[in-house]
Each structure stands twice: as C-alpha cells, then as structure tokens.
N, C-alpha and C positions, 0 to 999 in steps of 0.2 A: 449587540441586541438591536432588533428591528425597531424602527421608529413607529410611534403610534400615529396612524393615519386619521386625521380629523377633517371632516367635511362640514363646513359651516354653511347653512342655507338661509338666505334672507332675500327680501325683495322690495321692501319699502324704506323710505327715508328714516323713520324712527328705529327700525331694526338695524339699518346700516350704521347709524350713529352709535348704537350700543354694542354692536358686534365688531365694528372695525378695530377698536383697541384690543379686543380679545383675539381676533384673527392675527393681528400684528404681534401681540405678545406671544402667542403660541408659536408663530413662525420664528421668533427670536430664540426659542429654546431648542437645544439639540435633540431632545427626546421626541419631538413632534414633526410630522409632515403635515403642515397646515394648509388646506386649500379652501376655497369658497365657491359656492354656486349661487349666482344671482338669478332670481326668477324674473326680475323686471316688472313686478306688480306696480310699482311706481317707477317710471322710466327716468325722466329728467331729474326728479328730486333725488332719486337713488344715485344717479351718476355723479351729481354734484358732491355728495358725501364721499363717494369713492375717490374723487379727485382731491378733495381736501385732505383725506387721510393717506393719499398716495398709494391706493390699493387698486388692483385689477382682479376681476373675477376669473377664476380658472375655467368656469363654465357659465354660460349665460343663456337662459331659456327664452328671454325676451318675449314674455307672454302678453304684455300690455296691449290693449286695444281700446278704441273709443267706447265709452259707456259700458265698460266691461261689467259683468255680473259676478256675484260670488261663486256661482256654479262654474263659470268659464275660468276664473282664476284657479279654482281647485282642480278641475279636470285637466287643464293645460299643464299645471305644475306636476300633477301625478304622472301624466304621460311623459313629460320631459325628463322627470327624475329617473325613470327606468334606465335610460341610456347613460345618464350621469353616474348612477350608482354602479352599473355594470363596469364602467370605465375606471372609476376612482377606487372602487373596492375599499371603502373606508372601514376603520375599526369602530368609529363613533361618528354619528351625525349630530351636530349642534343646531338647534333652532332657538329662536328668541321670541318670548312673549306670547302674542295672541292674534296674529294676523292670519288671513287665509293661507298665505305662503307658509306660515308656521305649521298650521294644521296639516296641509297637504304634504309638506316636506317630511313631517314626522310620520304620517301615514305611509308615504312611499318607502321610507326607511323600514318601517315595520313589515311591509309587504316583502322586502328583501332581507328580512331578519337581521337588520343592522341595529345595534343599540342606539338609543337616542338620549342626548343630554339636553335638558330644557333650561335655558338661561332666562332669568326673570320668572321663575316658577312660583306658583302659589298665590297669585293675586286673584281675589274673588269679590264679587258683589252679591252673589247668591241669587241673582236674577238673570236667567239665561237670555233674556232679550235686552239687557242693558248692562254694559255696552253690547251692542249687536253688530257683528257676530262674535265679537272678541271673547265674551264670557264663555261661550260654548267652545270656541277654539281652544282656549287655554285649559279648560276642564278636560277636554278629550285628549289633548297632548299630555296632560298629567297622567292619564291612564296608559299611554304608550311609553312614556319615558322611563328609563332606568336610573338616570341621574337627574336630580332636581337641584338647581342652583337658585336658592331663595334670596332675594335682596335683604329681607328682614325676618325677625323672629315671628312676626305676625303671619307672614307668608308660609313659614314652616308649620305653624299651628293650623293654618287652613288645610294643608295637605294631610296633617295628622288627623284632623277632624273628619276628613273624607276617607281615611284609611288608605291613602294612595301608597302603593308599594314602591320600592326602590330606595336608593341611598339619597339622603337629603343633606344639604349644606347651606349655611347662612354665609353669604359672600359679600353683601353690599351690592349696590347697583353699578354696572359697568359704565353708565352714563357719567358718573362722577369721575371715573378714569379718563373718559373722553374730554371732559371740560378742562383738564389740566393742560391740554394743548390748544384748545380753541379760544379761550378767553385771554385777551391781552390788553393792557392799558393803552398801548399805542395803536390799537387796531383801527384801520381805515375801512369804512363800509364800502362795499362795491356798488351800493345803490345810492346815487347822488342825493336823493331826497333824505336819506337817513343822516348823511354828513351835514345837511343843512339844519337839522333839528337843534334847538337850543336846550340841551340837557341841563345846563347850569341854571337857567332862569325859569324854565317851564317844567312842569311835572308831566313826564311822558308815561302813558299807559300802553303797555304792549298787550295786544289782543290776538287770540286765535279762536276760531270756532268752526268746526267742520264735521262733527260726528253725525252718523246716520240717525241716531235716536233723537237728535235735535232738529232734524228736517221738519219743515212745516211751522206750526204755531210756536213751538219753543224757540226756534231760531228767530222768528219775527219778534217775539218778546225781548230776546237778548239784544237784537239790533235796535229796537226802540229804546231800550235802556241806555245803550251806548250813545244814541242820538241825543237823548235828553241830558245825559251827563255832560257831553261836549258843549251843548248849547247853554247850559247853566253854569259852566265853569270856564271862563275865558283864560284861566291860567294853565289849563291842561292841553296837551296834544295827545291824540290817539293814533297809534301806529298799528295797522291791521294788515298783515300779509294774508291775502285772501286765497283760500284753497282753490285749486283749479276745477273742482267739481262744478258743473253747470248749475246744479240745484243750489249750491252754496252761493255762487256768484250772483245768481238772479235775485236772491233774497237780500244779500249784503248791499249790492249796488242799488237795488230798488229803494232801500231805506236810508243808506248812509252817503250816497253820492252827493257831492256838493255841500256836505255839512262842514262848516268851518273847522279847521284844525283837526279834521279826521283824514288821515293819510291811508288810502286804500292802495296797497301796492301788491305786486305779484309775489308769490311765495319766495322766500329767501333761504339761502343755504344755512347749514348749521353754524358756521362761524359767525355770519351776520346775525342770526337769531340769538345765539348765546351772548354776543357782545351787546345786542340791543337790550336783552334782559339785564345784563350787568349794569347798564346805565339808566334803565327806566326806573320809575317810581314804584309801580307794582304791576302785576300781571293778571289779566282776566282770560281764562282759557277753559276749553273742554278737553284739552289734550291730556293724555296720561303722562307723557314724558316731561312736559313742562312743570307738572306738579313736583317732580323730583329735581329738575334742573334749577328752577328759580330759587328754592330754599337754599341750595348750595351757594347761591350768589347773594343771599340775604334779602331777597325780595318777597314781600307778601303775595299770596296767590288767592284769587277768588275763582273757585271752580264752577263753571257754568254747566252744571249737571245736577241731577237729583241725588246721586250717590257717587261714591268713589271706591275703587278697589285699592286705593292707597290711603288708608285711614291713619297711617303713622304720622303724616305731616299735620293732619287735623288734630290728632292727639298732642302733637308737639306744639301746636299753635301757630305754625307758619302758613297754614292753608285753612280757608273757610269755604264750606259748601254754600254757594250763592243760589243754587237752583236755577230754574229757567223762567221764573216769573219776573216781569219788569220791575215791580216795586221792591221785591226782595233784593235783586241785584243792585238797584239804585241805593237802597239803604246801606248795604255793606260798602259800596264804593264811596258813598258820602262819608261814612265813618273813617275810612282810610285817608280821605282828603281833608277832613276837618278835625279829627281827633289824633293829635300827635302821639299821645301815650299809647293809644290802640295800635297805631301804625308801628311804633318801635317795638311793641310786644311781639308782633308778628315778624318784623324784620330781623329781630335778634334771637328768635327761637332757634334751637339746635336742629340742624339737618339730620334726619334719621336714616338717610339712604346710603351712606357710605363714606369711606375715607380715601378713595382713589386707588385702592388695592384689590378691587374685586377680581380683576383678570388674573392676578397672581394666585388668589385663593382658588379660582376655578381650575387653573392649570395644575395646582397641587392636588386638588380633589380628583382630577382625571388620572394623574400619576398614581395616586393611592388606589383608585379603582382598578387600574391595570397591574397593580402589584409592583410598581416601580419604586415606591417609597413605603416604609413600614407603618407610619402613623397617619391616621386621618388628620387633615389640617384643622387648625383651630377656627372656630366660627368668627365672623365679624361681630364685634361687640363682646366677645368672650373675655 
C-alpha cells in the first residue's frame, strides 16, 4: 500500500516548535512519507528550532526580508508554494495555528486542490483585529481545512459554533510533546548571562512582549509597569529576550535600558526559553505559546493582552489576563510576589493543554481519514 504523503508547511519559530515533534513522529511511522516546507518567515529563529530538533527542510522558500509586510509574506509564500506542491504532490498539507505562513500555505494547497489539515485549530477571540492578523488567519484556514486538530474541547466548540465543515479531533497541544525533550534539570544555558542568574535566592520573572496589537501606547504601559516592578522589588530579576522587531526594541530599550536587575537579551532558542521558564518564578507575556508552555511547568502566567484565545488556562486558574494598563499589570504582579497562597493556587492548577501524546493522536486521525484504520481515535480527555 502506498505511503500517505504529508507536507508540513511552517515558517516561524512558534510554528516550528509545535510542528517539529509532529514531523518527526510522522516520519517514524511506516505509513507516512513526511516532508516539510519552510517559508523562512522568521529566518534565524526558525533555523535554531530546526537545529535543536535535528530537522532539515525538504523545501525552503527563504522569503524573509527586512521590514517585511503581511502582503509580502503572503504573496511570496503563495508563489513559492506553487513549485513545491507540483514537486511534492502531497496527499495532505499540514499547517499550524495562525501565522501568515499558515494562511498562505493553506490557500496555496486549496488552489492546487490538496486537502489541508489544521494543527491547533479552533482558537478564537472573536475580534478580527486582535490578535492581528492571527485571528483572521486562523478563521480563514478553518474554512479551507478538511481536518481540524483541536487542542481542547473549547476549540472544538468554537468550530461547531461557526458551523465549520470537516472532521474534527481533540488532540491536546503538540507543544507539550515538544517539552518532553527540551526541558532538562541539568540544562546549561547557551547565554552566559542566564547561567549567572541566582535562581535559588532571587525570584526571576521571564518576560516576552512583541505582538503587533501592543505596538505604541500599550507596549509603553507594559514597559513602565516592568520598570516600576523592578525598581520597587530588589529581590527580583527580570529576564526579557527582546524580539528583533525594530518597533519593539525601540520601545523596550528606551524604557528599560539600565534599569537594575532587568536583563535585556537577544531572542533565545526554544531550549533556553523552556528551561528559563522551568526555573523562573512566573511569566509575563503576550505570547500565545507561552500561555500553554508555562502551565505545563507549573508557572503562573500574566497575559499582557486585553483578551486571549486560550481561555482554558484562565478557567483552570494558571493564567490571568493582566491587560495592557500599567496599574492593572502591577497589581497582579504584586499579588504573585506578596501573596503566597495566590501564587500557589496558580502554580498548582492543572494544565489543560495536553498529556504529551498529541502527535500520536494526530497521526491516528490522519490514518483514519485515509481509511487505514477502522475506528476514529479517542479524543484527548475522553
């Protein structure tokens, strides 16, 4: 029987982190011919993930350019995918989440009448401009895809509410699979400054902030909150791997440069980030992925956004929406630093995002879709 040809398309670091374990798992199974196409939407950050997971792209569009626009990412990916799809002739294209690569990859597959499987399907805020452009990307991919791999039951309900067609599965999130190999107690950071941190005697706060909808005044408010927090708490240290976006770096360094115990470092790879979170006190972020990863490590998360498409962790109690106003952020951070009971309630909440077997569930779902197994696989949490 012919192998099922799978082409996984991704181009950013978050996508690579979550797709790498799936690409490798599919490649380990005799029923699949698993290949991947990199768009290079994030070049250096993408490459570091591929190195860590010991993966190489079978195709590489290498689209990244300085100050690239959403239109350039989309059009370059669409044009580049034509040749890739003609050569690979996949039976199924897998895309992940909600990036511009995700949307363009799914659209290219549709133009070539190749079925699409959407990994991390069904996340919604119901506001098409927040997060921007991710909310519209994932909504449009939902209309294109034939297979929807939902991390949680909430994601499945979102798709049902929209009457999205296609087969739907609750799989858990593949990032939990990835963390089984990245987090190690004997890990040595590749950034010397991180090895010098006193995790035992200081409370380290890990920070990321880079989303487009936070550009401008929201980001300034967030940075001012971090500044005041560091100045008022000599027992804490803040580690902030600063995104390479010029807009982000101008704001961050303008406010936080030279603030005592605030470490502004360049972006770090997934292994360093996962192990930083594993050892930190809590996380402050506007990232989607960190909202899933930190709870798996027992770390409270303050989300630096007005809303989240990941309400499961809020409901579970391991994540709180801090918003983008200075005083609101400070109030919640102060609570985690001064109220031990509140901290432990968040740290000990159950992670709702998976058990580390999402890749196997996705593989079984694909086999069922192609008629290679008789029964639809059981959902995560069933």
